[in-house]
C-alpha positions as a Markdown table, in Angstrom:
| # | Residue | x | y | z |
|---|---|---|---|---|
| 1 | Met | 0.0 | 0.0 | 0.0 |
| 2 | Val | 1.4 | 3.4 | -1.1 |
| 3 | Thr | 0.2 | 6.6 | 0.4 |
| 4 | Leu | 1.2 | 9.8 | -1.5 |
| 5 | Tyr | 0.5 | 13.3 | -0.2 |
| 6 | Ile | -0.3 | 14.9 | -3.5 |
| 7 | Leu | -1.0 | 18.6 | -3.7 |
| 8 | Pro | -4.6 | 19.4 | -4.6 |
| 9 | Asp | -3.6 | 21.6 | -7.6 |
| 10 | Val | -1.6 | 18.7 | -8.9 |
| 11 | Asn | -4.3 | 16.1 | -8.2 |
| 12 | Ala | -6.8 | 18.3 | -10.1 |
| 13 | Arg | -4.6 | 17.9 | -13.2 |
| 14 | Arg | -4.3 | 14.2 | -13.0 |
| 15 | Glu | -6.2 | 13.4 | -16.2 |
| 16 | Ser | -4.5 | 16.2 | -18.2 |
| 17 | Leu | -1.1 | 15.1 | -16.9 |
| 18 | Ile | -1.6 | 11.6 | -18.1 |
| 19 | Ala | -3.1 | 12.7 | -21.4 |
| 20 | Thr | -0.1 | 15.0 | -22.1 |
| 21 | Arg | 2.3 | 12.2 | -21.3 |
| 22 | Arg | 0.5 | 9.7 | -23.5 |
| 23 | Asp | 0.2 | 12.2 | -26.4 |
| 24 | Leu | 4.0 | 12.8 | -26.2 |
| 25 | His | 4.6 | 9.1 | -26.0 |
| 26 | Gln | 2.6 | 8.5 | -29.2 |
| 27 | His | 4.6 | 11.1 | -31.0 |
| 28 | Pro | 8.3 | 10.7 | -30.0 |
| 29 | Glu | 11.0 | 12.8 | -31.6 |
| 30 | Leu | 14.8 | 12.3 | -31.6 |
| 31 | Ala | 17.7 | 14.5 | -30.4 |
| 32 | Phe | 17.4 | 18.0 | -31.7 |
| 33 | Asp | 14.7 | 17.3 | -34.2 |
| 34 | Leu | 11.7 | 18.1 | -32.0 |
| 35 | Pro | 9.3 | 20.3 | -34.0 |
| 36 | Arg | 6.1 | 18.8 | -32.6 |
| 37 | Thr | 7.2 | 18.4 | -29.0 |
| 38 | Ala | 8.9 | 21.8 | -28.8 |
| 39 | Gly | 5.9 | 23.4 | -30.5 |
| 40 | Leu | 3.4 | 21.9 | -28.1 |
| 41 | Val | 5.5 | 23.0 | -25.1 |
| 42 | Ala | 5.9 | 26.6 | -26.5 |
| 43 | Glu | 2.2 | 26.9 | -27.2 |
| 44 | Arg | 1.3 | 25.8 | -23.7 |
| 45 | Leu | 3.7 | 28.1 | -22.0 |
| 46 | Thr | 2.8 | 31.1 | -24.2 |
| 47 | Ala | -0.9 | 30.5 | -23.3 |
| 48 | Leu | 0.2 | 30.9 | -19.6 |
| 49 | Gly | 1.5 | 34.4 | -20.3 |
| 50 | Leu | 5.1 | 33.5 | -19.6 |
| 51 | Glu | 8.2 | 34.9 | -21.3 |
| 52 | Val | 8.9 | 32.2 | -23.8 |
| 53 | Lys | 12.0 | 31.6 | -26.0 |
| 54 | Thr | 12.2 | 29.0 | -28.7 |
| 55 | Gly | 15.2 | 27.6 | -30.6 |
| 56 | Val | 17.3 | 27.7 | -27.4 |
| 57 | Gly | 20.1 | 25.1 | -27.7 |
| 58 | Lys | 19.0 | 24.5 | -31.3 |
| 59 | Ser | 15.5 | 23.3 | -30.5 |
| 60 | Gly | 14.9 | 23.8 | -26.8 |
| 61 | Val | 12.3 | 26.0 | -25.1 |
| 62 | Thr | 12.6 | 28.2 | -22.1 |
| 63 | Ala | 10.0 | 30.2 | -20.2 |
| 64 | Thr | 10.4 | 32.7 | -17.3 |
| 65 | Leu | 7.8 | 33.3 | -14.6 |
| 66 | Arg | 8.4 | 36.5 | -12.8 |
| 67 | Gly | 7.0 | 37.0 | -9.3 |
| 68 | Ser | 5.6 | 40.2 | -7.8 |
| 69 | Ala | 8.6 | 40.8 | -5.6 |
| 70 | Pro | 12.4 | 40.5 | -5.8 |
| 71 | Gly | 13.9 | 37.2 | -5.0 |
| 72 | Pro | 16.1 | 34.3 | -6.3 |
| 73 | Val | 16.1 | 32.8 | -9.7 |
| 74 | Thr | 15.5 | 29.0 | -9.8 |
| 75 | Ala | 15.6 | 26.9 | -12.9 |
| 76 | Leu | 13.6 | 23.7 | -13.4 |
| 77 | Arg | 14.6 | 21.4 | -16.2 |
| 78 | Ala | 12.9 | 18.6 | -18.3 |
| 79 | Asp | 14.3 | 16.7 | -21.2 |
| 80 | Met | 12.1 | 16.2 | -24.3 |
| 81 | Asp | 13.8 | 13.7 | -26.7 |
| 82 | Ala | 13.1 | 10.0 | -27.3 |
| 83 | Leu | 15.2 | 7.0 | -28.4 |
| 84 | Pro | 15.8 | 5.1 | -31.7 |
| 85 | Ile | 14.0 | 2.0 | -30.4 |
| 86 | Gln | 11.1 | 0.1 | -31.9 |
| 87 | Glu | 8.3 | -0.1 | -29.3 |
| 88 | Thr | 7.1 | -3.6 | -28.6 |
| 89 | Gly | 4.6 | -2.9 | -25.8 |
| 90 | Asp | 0.9 | -3.3 | -26.3 |
| 91 | Thr | -0.5 | -0.1 | -24.7 |
| 92 | His | -3.1 | 1.8 | -26.6 |
| 93 | Tyr | -0.8 | 4.9 | -26.5 |
| 94 | Lys | 2.2 | 3.2 | -28.0 |
| 95 | Ser | 4.5 | 5.1 | -30.4 |
| 96 | Thr | 3.1 | 5.9 | -33.8 |
| 97 | Val | 6.6 | 6.5 | -35.2 |
| 98 | Glu | 8.4 | 3.6 | -36.7 |
| 99 | Gly | 11.7 | 2.9 | -34.8 |
| 100 | Val | 11.3 | 5.7 | -32.3 |
| 101 | Met | 9.9 | 5.6 | -28.8 |
| 102 | His | 10.0 | 7.3 | -25.4 |
| 103 | Ala | 11.9 | 4.5 | -23.7 |
| 104 | Cys | 13.4 | 6.5 | -20.8 |
| 105 | Gly | 10.6 | 8.7 | -19.4 |
| 106 | His | 11.2 | 12.0 | -21.0 |
| 107 | Asp | 7.6 | 12.2 | -22.1 |
| 108 | Gly | 6.7 | 12.1 | -18.4 |
| 109 | His | 9.3 | 14.7 | -17.5 |
| 110 | Thr | 7.9 | 17.2 | -20.0 |
| 111 | Ala | 4.4 | 16.6 | -18.9 |
| 112 | Met | 5.3 | 17.1 | -15.2 |
| 113 | Leu | 7.1 | 20.4 | -15.8 |
| 114 | Leu | 4.3 | 21.7 | -18.0 |
| 115 | Ala | 1.9 | 21.0 | -15.1 |
| 116 | Thr | 4.2 | 22.7 | -12.7 |
| 117 | Ala | 4.4 | 25.8 | -14.9 |
| 118 | Glu | 0.6 | 25.9 | -15.2 |
| 119 | Ile | 0.1 | 25.8 | -11.4 |
| 120 | Leu | 2.8 | 28.4 | -10.6 |
| 121 | Ala | 1.5 | 30.7 | -13.3 |
| 122 | Glu | -1.8 | 30.9 | -11.4 |
| 123 | Lys | 0.2 | 32.0 | -8.3 |
| 124 | Arg | 2.6 | 34.4 | -9.8 |
| 125 | Ser | 1.3 | 37.4 | -7.7 |
| 126 | Ser | 2.4 | 35.6 | -4.5 |
| 127 | Leu | 5.9 | 34.5 | -5.7 |
| 128 | Arg | 9.2 | 36.2 | -5.1 |
| 129 | Gly | 11.9 | 36.2 | -7.8 |
| 130 | Glu | 11.8 | 34.2 | -10.9 |
| 131 | Val | 11.2 | 30.6 | -11.9 |
| 132 | Arg | 12.8 | 29.5 | -15.2 |
| 133 | Phe | 11.5 | 26.4 | -17.0 |
| 134 | Leu | 14.0 | 24.7 | -19.3 |
| 135 | Phe | 12.7 | 22.2 | -21.8 |
| 136 | Gln | 15.8 | 20.6 | -23.3 |
| 137 | Pro | 16.5 | 18.7 | -26.4 |
| 138 | Ala | 19.0 | 15.9 | -27.0 |
| 139 | Glu | 19.8 | 14.5 | -23.6 |
| 140 | Glu | 20.2 | 11.0 | -25.1 |
| 141 | Gly | 23.8 | 11.2 | -26.1 |
| 142 | Asp | 24.1 | 14.6 | -27.9 |
| 143 | Gly | 24.5 | 16.7 | -24.8 |
| 144 | Gly | 21.7 | 19.2 | -25.4 |
| 145 | Ala | 22.4 | 20.8 | -22.1 |
| 146 | Arg | 25.7 | 22.3 | -23.4 |
| 147 | Tyr | 23.9 | 24.0 | -26.2 |
| 148 | Met | 21.2 | 25.4 | -23.9 |
| 149 | Ile | 23.9 | 26.8 | -21.6 |
| 150 | Ala | 25.7 | 28.3 | -24.6 |
| 151 | Asp | 22.5 | 30.1 | -25.5 |
| 152 | Gly | 22.2 | 31.6 | -22.0 |
| 153 | Cys | 19.6 | 29.5 | -20.3 |
| 154 | Leu | 21.4 | 29.8 | -17.0 |
| 155 | Lys | 22.0 | 33.5 | -17.1 |
| 156 | Gly | 21.2 | 34.9 | -13.7 |
| 157 | Val | 20.2 | 31.5 | -12.3 |
| 158 | Asp | 21.0 | 30.9 | -8.7 |
| 159 | Arg | 20.2 | 27.1 | -8.6 |
| 160 | Ile | 18.7 | 24.4 | -10.7 |
| 161 | Phe | 16.7 | 21.2 | -10.1 |
| 162 | Gly | 15.9 | 18.3 | -12.3 |
| 163 | Leu | 14.2 | 14.9 | -11.8 |
| 164 | His | 14.1 | 11.5 | -13.5 |
| 165 | Leu | 11.3 | 8.9 | -13.4 |
| 166 | Trp | 13.1 | 5.8 | -12.2 |
| 167 | Asn | 11.8 | 2.3 | -12.9 |
| 168 | Tyr | 14.4 | 0.8 | -10.6 |
| 169 | Gln | 12.4 | 2.1 | -7.7 |
| 170 | Pro | 8.7 | 1.6 | -7.0 |
| 171 | Leu | 6.0 | 4.3 | -6.7 |
| 172 | Gly | 6.3 | 6.1 | -3.3 |
| 173 | Glu | 10.1 | 6.2 | -3.3 |
| 174 | Val | 12.3 | 9.2 | -4.1 |
| 175 | Gly | 16.0 | 8.7 | -4.5 |
| 176 | Val | 18.3 | 11.7 | -3.7 |
| 177 | Arg | 21.7 | 12.2 | -2.1 |
| 178 | Pro | 24.4 | 14.9 | -2.1 |
| 179 | Gly | 27.6 | 14.4 | -4.2 |
| 180 | Pro | 27.9 | 12.1 | -7.2 |
| 181 | Ile | 24.6 | 10.5 | -8.3 |
| 182 | Leu | 25.4 | 9.5 | -11.9 |
| 183 | Ala | 28.7 | 8.7 | -13.6 |
| 184 | Ala | 30.9 | 10.2 | -16.2 |
| 185 | Ala | 30.2 | 8.4 | -19.5 |
| 186 | Asp | 33.2 | 8.4 | -21.9 |
| 187 | Ile | 33.9 | 6.5 | -25.1 |
| 188 | Phe | 37.2 | 5.1 | -26.2 |
| 189 | Thr | 38.5 | 3.5 | -29.4 |
| 190 | Val | 41.8 | 1.5 | -29.5 |
| 191 | Arg | 43.5 | 0.5 | -32.7 |
| 192 | Phe | 46.3 | -2.1 | -32.9 |
| 193 | Arg | 48.5 | -2.5 | -36.0 |
| 194 | Gly | 50.8 | -5.5 | -36.2 |
| 195 | Val | 52.1 | -7.8 | -38.9 |
| 196 | Gly | 49.8 | -10.3 | -40.5 |
| 197 | Gly | 50.7 | -13.8 | -41.8 |
| 198 | His | 49.6 | -17.3 | -42.3 |
| 199 | Gly | 48.0 | -19.0 | -39.2 |
| 200 | Ala | 50.3 | -22.0 | -39.7 |
| 201 | Ala | 53.5 | -19.8 | -39.6 |
| 202 | Pro | 53.1 | -17.3 | -36.8 |
| 203 | Gln | 56.8 | -16.6 | -36.5 |
| 204 | Gly | 57.6 | -13.1 | -37.8 |
| 205 | Thr | 54.1 | -11.9 | -37.3 |
| 206 | Val | 52.6 | -9.5 | -34.7 |
| 207 | Asp | 49.2 | -11.0 | -33.9 |
| 208 | Thr | 46.8 | -8.2 | -33.1 |
| 209 | Thr | 44.1 | -10.7 | -32.0 |
| 210 | Val | 46.4 | -11.9 | -29.2 |
| 211 | Val | 47.2 | -8.3 | -28.3 |
| 212 | Ala | 43.5 | -7.4 | -28.2 |
| 213 | Ala | 42.8 | -10.3 | -25.9 |
| 214 | Glu | 45.6 | -9.2 | -23.6 |
| 215 | Phe | 44.2 | -5.7 | -23.6 |
| 216 | Ile | 40.7 | -6.8 | -22.7 |
| 217 | Gln | 42.0 | -8.8 | -19.7 |
| 218 | Ala | 44.3 | -6.1 | -18.6 |
| 219 | Val | 41.9 | -3.2 | -18.6 |
| 220 | Gln | 39.8 | -5.0 | -15.9 |
| 221 | Thr | 42.7 | -4.6 | -13.5 |
| 222 | Ile | 42.4 | -0.8 | -13.7 |
| 223 | Val | 39.2 | -0.8 | -11.6 |
| 224 | Ser | 40.1 | -3.9 | -9.5 |
| 225 | Arg | 43.7 | -2.7 | -8.7 |
| 226 | Asn | 43.9 | 1.1 | -9.3 |
| 227 | Ile | 40.6 | 2.4 | -8.1 |
| 228 | Asn | 39.7 | 2.6 | -4.4 |
| 229 | Pro | 37.4 | -0.4 | -3.7 |
| 230 | Leu | 34.9 | 2.0 | -2.0 |
| 231 | Asp | 34.6 | 4.1 | -5.2 |
| 232 | Asn | 32.5 | 3.4 | -8.2 |
| 233 | Ala | 34.0 | 2.9 | -11.7 |
| 234 | Val | 33.8 | 0.5 | -14.6 |
| 235 | Val | 35.6 | -0.1 | -17.9 |
| 236 | Thr | 33.8 | -2.1 | -20.5 |
| 237 | Val | 35.0 | -3.2 | -23.9 |
| 238 | Gly | 31.9 | -3.4 | -26.1 |
| 239 | Thr | 33.2 | -4.3 | -29.6 |
| 240 | Val | 36.2 | -6.2 | -31.0 |
| 241 | Arg | 37.0 | -6.4 | -34.7 |
| 242 | Ala | 40.0 | -8.3 | -36.0 |
| 243 | Gly | 40.8 | -10.6 | -38.9 |
| 244 | His | 39.1 | -11.8 | -42.1 |
| 245 | Ser | 39.7 | -15.5 | -42.2 |
| 246 | Phe | 40.2 | -18.5 | -39.9 |
| 247 | Asn | 43.7 | -19.2 | -41.0 |
| 248 | Ile | 45.1 | -15.6 | -41.3 |
| 249 | Ile | 46.8 | -13.8 | -38.5 |
| 250 | Ala | 45.2 | -10.4 | -38.2 |
| 251 | Asp | 47.4 | -7.4 | -38.8 |
| 252 | Gln | 44.8 | -4.9 | -37.4 |
| 253 | Ala | 42.4 | -4.9 | -34.5 |
| 254 | Thr | 39.9 | -2.3 | -33.4 |
| 255 | Leu | 38.2 | -2.2 | -30.0 |
| 256 | Thr | 35.6 | 0.3 | -28.6 |
| 257 | Gly | 34.4 | 0.7 | -25.1 |
| 258 | Thr | 33.2 | 2.9 | -22.4 |
| 259 | Val | 34.6 | 4.3 | -19.1 |
| 260 | Arg | 32.2 | 5.2 | -16.2 |
| 261 | Ala | 33.4 | 6.9 | -13.1 |
| 262 | Tyr | 31.6 | 8.8 | -10.3 |
| 263 | Thr | 34.5 | 11.3 | -9.7 |
| 264 | Glu | 36.6 | 13.4 | -12.1 |
| 265 | Ser | 39.8 | 12.2 | -10.4 |
| 266 | Asn | 39.0 | 8.5 | -11.1 |
| 267 | Arg | 37.9 | 9.4 | -14.7 |
| 268 | Gln | 41.3 | 11.0 | -15.3 |
| 269 | Leu | 43.1 | 8.1 | -13.6 |
| 270 | Ile | 41.4 | 5.5 | -15.9 |
| 271 | Lys | 42.3 | 7.6 | -18.9 |
| 272 | Gln | 46.0 | 7.7 | -17.9 |
| 273 | Arg | 46.1 | 4.0 | -17.1 |
| 274 | Leu | 44.7 | 3.2 | -20.6 |
| 275 | Arg | 47.6 | 5.1 | -22.1 |
| 276 | Glu | 50.2 | 3.4 | -19.9 |
| 277 | Leu | 48.7 | 0.0 | -20.6 |
| 278 | Leu | 48.9 | 0.5 | -24.3 |
| 279 | Ala | 52.5 | 1.7 | -24.0 |
| 280 | Gly | 53.3 | -1.5 | -22.2 |
| 281 | Leu | 51.7 | -3.7 | -24.8 |
| 282 | Glu | 53.6 | -2.0 | -27.6 |
| 283 | Lys | 56.9 | -2.9 | -25.8 |
| 284 | Met | 55.8 | -6.4 | -25.0 |
| 285 | Tyr | 54.4 | -7.4 | -28.4 |
| 286 | Gly | 56.0 | -5.0 | -30.8 |
| 287 | Val | 52.6 | -3.7 | -31.9 |
| 288 | Arg | 51.6 | -0.2 | -32.7 |
| 289 | Ser | 48.6 | 1.4 | -31.0 |
| 290 | Thr | 46.4 | 4.5 | -30.9 |
| 291 | Leu | 43.9 | 5.6 | -28.4 |
| 292 | Glu | 41.0 | 7.9 | -29.3 |
| 293 | Tyr | 39.3 | 9.0 | -26.1 |
| 294 | Glu | 36.1 | 11.0 | -26.2 |
| 295 | Asp | 34.9 | 12.8 | -23.0 |
| 296 | Gly | 31.2 | 12.2 | -22.6 |
| 297 | Tyr | 29.0 | 13.6 | -19.9 |
| 298 | Pro | 30.8 | 14.4 | -16.7 |
| 299 | Pro | 29.8 | 13.0 | -13.3 |
| 300 | Thr | 26.5 | 14.4 | -12.1 |
| 301 | Val | 27.3 | 15.9 | -8.7 |
| 302 | Asn | 24.6 | 17.3 | -6.4 |
| 303 | Thr | 25.3 | 20.2 | -4.0 |
| 304 | Ala | 24.6 | 19.8 | -0.3 |
| 305 | Glu | 22.1 | 22.6 | 0.3 |
| 306 | Glu | 20.0 | 22.0 | -2.8 |
| 307 | Thr | 19.9 | 18.3 | -1.9 |
| 308 | Arg | 18.6 | 19.2 | 1.5 |
| 309 | Leu | 15.9 | 21.3 | 0.0 |
| 310 | Val | 14.8 | 18.4 | -2.3 |
| 311 | Thr | 14.9 | 15.9 | 0.6 |
| 312 | Glu | 12.6 | 18.2 | 2.7 |
| 313 | Ala | 10.2 | 18.7 | -0.3 |
| 314 | Ala | 10.1 | 15.0 | -1.1 |
| 315 | Arg | 9.3 | 14.0 | 2.5 |
| 316 | Lys | 6.1 | 16.2 | 2.2 |
| 317 | Val | 5.0 | 14.1 | -0.7 |
| 318 | Val | 6.2 | 10.5 | 0.0 |
| 319 | Gly | 7.0 | 10.6 | 3.7 |
| 320 | Thr | 9.5 | 8.0 | 4.7 |
| 321 | Gly | 10.0 | 6.9 | 1.1 |
| 322 | Val | 12.9 | 9.4 | 0.7 |
| 323 | Gly | 16.3 | 7.8 | 0.7 |
| 324 | Asp | 19.4 | 6.9 | -1.4 |
| 325 | Pro | 18.6 | 6.2 | -5.0 |
| 326 | Tyr | 19.1 | 3.0 | -6.8 |
| 327 | Leu | 22.4 | 4.0 | -8.3 |
| 328 | Ser | 23.7 | 3.1 | -11.8 |
| 329 | Met | 26.8 | 4.0 | -13.8 |
| 330 | Gly | 24.6 | 5.8 | -16.4 |
| 331 | Gly | 25.4 | 9.3 | -17.5 |
| 332 | Glu | 23.2 | 12.4 | -17.6 |
| 333 | Asp | 23.9 | 15.7 | -19.2 |
| 334 | Phe | 22.2 | 17.6 | -16.3 |
| 335 | Ala | 25.8 | 17.3 | -15.1 |
| 336 | Tyr | 26.7 | 20.3 | -17.3 |
| 337 | Tyr | 24.2 | 22.5 | -15.5 |
| 338 | Leu | 25.7 | 21.4 | -12.1 |
| 339 | Gln | 29.1 | 22.5 | -13.3 |
| 340 | Lys | 27.8 | 26.0 | -13.6 |
| 341 | Val | 25.4 | 26.5 | -10.7 |
| 342 | Pro | 24.4 | 24.7 | -7.5 |
| 343 | Gly | 21.6 | 22.2 | -7.9 |
| 344 | Cys | 20.2 | 18.8 | -7.4 |
| 345 | Phe | 19.1 | 15.9 | -9.6 |
| 346 | Phe | 16.8 | 13.3 | -8.1 |
| 347 | Phe | 14.8 | 10.2 | -9.0 |
| 348 | Val | 11.1 | 9.5 | -8.7 |
| 349 | Gly | 10.1 | 5.9 | -8.4 |
| 350 | Ser | 7.9 | 4.9 | -11.3 |
| 351 | Ala | 8.2 | 1.1 | -11.7 |
| 352 | Pro | 4.9 | -0.4 | -13.0 |
| 353 | Ala | 3.2 | -1.9 | -10.0 |
| 354 | Asp | 1.7 | -4.9 | -12.0 |
| 355 | Arg | 5.2 | -6.2 | -13.0 |
| 356 | Pro | 8.2 | -7.4 | -11.0 |
| 357 | Leu | 10.5 | -4.6 | -9.9 |
| 358 | Gly | 13.4 | -4.3 | -12.5 |
| 359 | Ser | 11.5 | -6.1 | -15.3 |
| 360 | Val | 10.8 | -2.8 | -17.2 |
| 361 | Pro | 14.1 | -1.1 | -17.3 |
| 362 | His | 14.9 | 2.2 | -19.0 |
| 363 | His | 15.9 | 2.0 | -22.7 |
| 364 | Cys | 14.0 | -1.3 | -23.2 |
| 365 | Ser | 11.5 | -1.7 | -26.0 |
| 366 | His | 8.6 | -2.4 | -23.6 |
| 367 | Phe | 9.3 | 0.6 | -21.3 |
| 368 | Asp | 6.3 | 2.1 | -19.5 |
| 369 | Ile | 5.7 | 3.7 | -16.1 |
| 370 | Asp | 3.3 | 3.8 | -13.2 |
| 371 | Glu | 1.5 | 7.0 | -14.2 |
| 372 | Arg | 0.7 | 7.9 | -10.6 |
| 373 | Ala | 4.4 | 9.0 | -10.4 |
| 374 | Leu | 3.4 | 11.9 | -12.7 |
| 375 | Leu | 1.7 | 13.4 | -9.7 |
| 376 | Val | 4.7 | 13.0 | -7.4 |
| 377 | Gly | 7.2 | 15.0 | -9.5 |
| 378 | Pro | 5.2 | 18.3 | -9.7 |
| 379 | Ser | 4.2 | 18.1 | -6.0 |
| 380 | Ile | 7.9 | 18.0 | -5.1 |
| 381 | Leu | 8.8 | 20.8 | -7.4 |
| 382 | Leu | 6.0 | 23.0 | -6.1 |
| 383 | His | 7.2 | 22.4 | -2.5 |
| 384 | Leu | 10.7 | 23.4 | -3.7 |
| 385 | Val | 9.4 | 26.6 | -5.2 |
| 386 | Asp | 7.4 | 27.4 | -2.1 |
| 387 | Ala | 10.5 | 27.0 | 0.1 |
| 388 | Leu | 12.6 | 29.3 | -2.2 |
| 389 | His | 10.1 | 31.8 | -3.5 |
| 390 | Gly | 7.0 | 31.6 | -1.2 |
| 391 | Gly | 3.5 | 31.4 | -2.4 |
| 392 | Ala | 3.2 | 27.8 | -3.5 |
| 393 | Lys | 0.6 | 25.9 | -1.6 |
| 394 | Thr | 1.9 | 23.7 | 1.3 |
| 395 | Pro | 0.1 | 20.5 | 2.4 |
| 396 | Ser | -2.3 | 20.4 | 5.3 |
| 397 | Lys | -3.6 | 17.6 | 7.5 |
| 398 | Thr | -6.9 | 17.7 | 5.5 |
| 399 | Glu | -5.1 | 17.4 | 2.2 |
| 400 | Lys | -6.4 | 14.7 | -0.1 |
| 401 | Lys | -4.3 | 11.5 | -0.1 |
| 402 | Thr | -3.8 | 9.3 | -3.2 |
| 403 | Thr | -3.5 | 5.7 | -2.2 |
| 404 | Gly | -2.0 | 2.8 | -4.1 |
| 405 | Gly | -4.0 | 0.5 | -6.3 |
| 406 | Gly | -4.1 | 0.3 | -10.1 |
| 407 | Lys | -2.0 | 2.1 | -12.7 |
C-alpha cells in the first residue's frame, strides 16, 4: 500500500497530466529534431503568459515566470527527446513513429514540468523572484544541455533542479543524495597495428588478435587494482573487430568501449592508465597502437544545500519513502548545469506496479511507467518553489491523499 501526499492543484490535473504524457509518448522525436514536441511546449507556455523563447540550444524552449517581488532565480529542467527504439509494448498509447519511442521517461518529465508551470502561473502574484523552465533537447547522447547553456539559459540563475522517473524504484520512493549521483560516461577506441601472416606460420608476425585479448583482460585490472574499492567505476570493452579468415593472423584490430566513473579524479586516472597499458603492450608485443578518447557527460554531482531542499520537499509528498537512489553507472547531461550553478538531480520511483521490480528497465522496447508517479514530481517541485520563492501551496492535514492501487 502506497500513500502519497499529492498537492490538490496537482491532483486536479491528474487526467490532463496523463493525457499529455500519453500524447507525447505516441509522437516521439529524436535528439534536436523536436518540432512537434517543442511546438506543443511553447504553445502551452505562451498561453500561460510566460516569457517564452524557442530555438534555445537549437530546439529547446525556455519560459520565465516573474513573481511580484524581488527574489532568487530558480531553474527547473525537463528533457524532451526520445530514443531510436522500436516499441514492442501493447499499450493503446504506444508510439506511432516507426523505430522511435520514449523508452526513458522524458515524455513524463515534459508533462510534469508543464503542469508545474501551469500551477505556478496561477500563483505568480504571490511569488518572489523568478522561476525559469528549461525544456531541453538531445539528452540522449548529444549533450543538449551544453547548447542550452551556450544560448544563455542559466544567465542569472541561482540554482537548478531536475528529476528523472526511475523504474528501478517503486512508486512512493524518491532517491536523492548529495555528491555524485550519476557517472561520467566516456567512449574510447583502441586500434592495434601489427604484422599479418599465415596461421600456420606465426613466426615473424605480430598478432593483433592476441594483443586485443591481452588488452581486454588487462583493462579490468584498472578498476580492480587502481581504483579505491569504495569508489564506483567500470571499464567495458563493447566491440572487438579483427581478422578476415580462420587461417590468417590479423594485422589490425579495433576495440571500442566505455569508461564510467563517479568522480573526475577517477575518470582521469582511468584515462591515464589506458595510455600506460597501451605503451606496455607496444613494448611487450612490438605492436603499434592508438587511443582515441572522447569525453562524454561528466559526473552528475549534487550540491549539499540543494539536496537538503529536495529531501525536505520530497518528504512532504512520499513521507519516509525518501532515501538513497538505486544507483547506476549511467550518465546524464544535467551534469553540465551542475558544473555552472548549484543544484540537485533526483529520482522519482515509477516502476509499473503490476510487474516485478526491475523487469521494465529504461531503454527497453517495452518501457512504461506507473503513471501515478506523474503526480509526485510536480508536487515535489511545487514544494521546492514554495521554500525558495514563497506562495506555492503547502500541504495540510486535511489534504487529499492518493492511495495505491491500479495504474
